[in-house]
C-alpha positions in Angstrom: 0.0 0.0 0.0 2.9 2.4 0.8 4.5 1.8 -2.6 1.1 2.8 -4.1 1.0 6.1 -2.3 4.6 6.8 -3.2 3.9 5.9 -6.9 0.4 8.4 -6.7 2.4 11.2 -5.1 5.4 11.2 -7.7 2.9 10.7 -10.6 1.2 13.6 -9.5 4.4 15.8 -8.8 5.2 14.9 -12.5 2.1 15.8 -13.7 2.0 19.2 -11.8 5.9 19.9 -12.7 4.9 19.2 -16.7 1.7 20.6 -17.1 1.7 23.9 -14.8 4.5 25.6 -16.4 3.3 25.3 -19.7 0.6 28.0 -19.1 2.9 30.6 -17.9 3.2 31.9 -21.9 -0.2 31.7 -22.6 -1.1 33.9 -19.6 1.9 36.4 -20.2 0.6 36.9 -23.8 -2.9 37.2 -22.7 -4.3 40.8 -23.4 -5.7 40.6 -20.0 -2.2 40.2 -18.5 -1.6 43.8 -18.9 -3.7 46.9 -18.1 -3.6 49.8 -20.6 -0.7 51.7 -19.1 1.6 48.3 -19.6 1.3 47.2 -15.8 0.5 43.6 -14.6 -3.0 43.2 -13.8 -4.7 40.8 -10.9 -5.4 38.3 -13.8 -1.3 37.7 -14.3 -0.7 37.9 -10.9 -3.3 35.1 -9.7 -2.3 32.9 -12.4 1.1 33.2 -11.6 0.6 32.6 -7.8 -1.6 29.4 -8.9 1.4 28.1 -11.3 3.9 28.7 -8.3 1.7 27.2 -5.8 1.1 23.9 -8.1 5.0 23.7 -8.2 5.5 24.2 -4.7 3.2 21.4 -4.1 4.6 19.0 -6.9 8.1 19.4 -5.1 6.5 18.5 -1.8 4.9 15.7 -3.3 8.2 14.4 -4.9 10.0 14.6 -1.6 7.2 12.8 0.3 6.8 10.2 -2.5 10.5 9.5 -2.3 10.7 9.3 1.5 8.0 7.0 1.6 10.0 4.5 -0.5 12.9 4.8 1.7 
């Protein structure tokens, strides 16, 4: 059972590490990401925060998955 949990944690970590960073270029190039004066909008900041949180959770899941295997 613990091996299954570790594999599940590692699979989730890999998924998050592969999928979420690919959203950044789309968010950065979205017209809603910049205001008329060129400054970044809340749309941009919220989505970058979501990407960062997903990557932190991916790293934590990877660490826990490896620790469970040891």
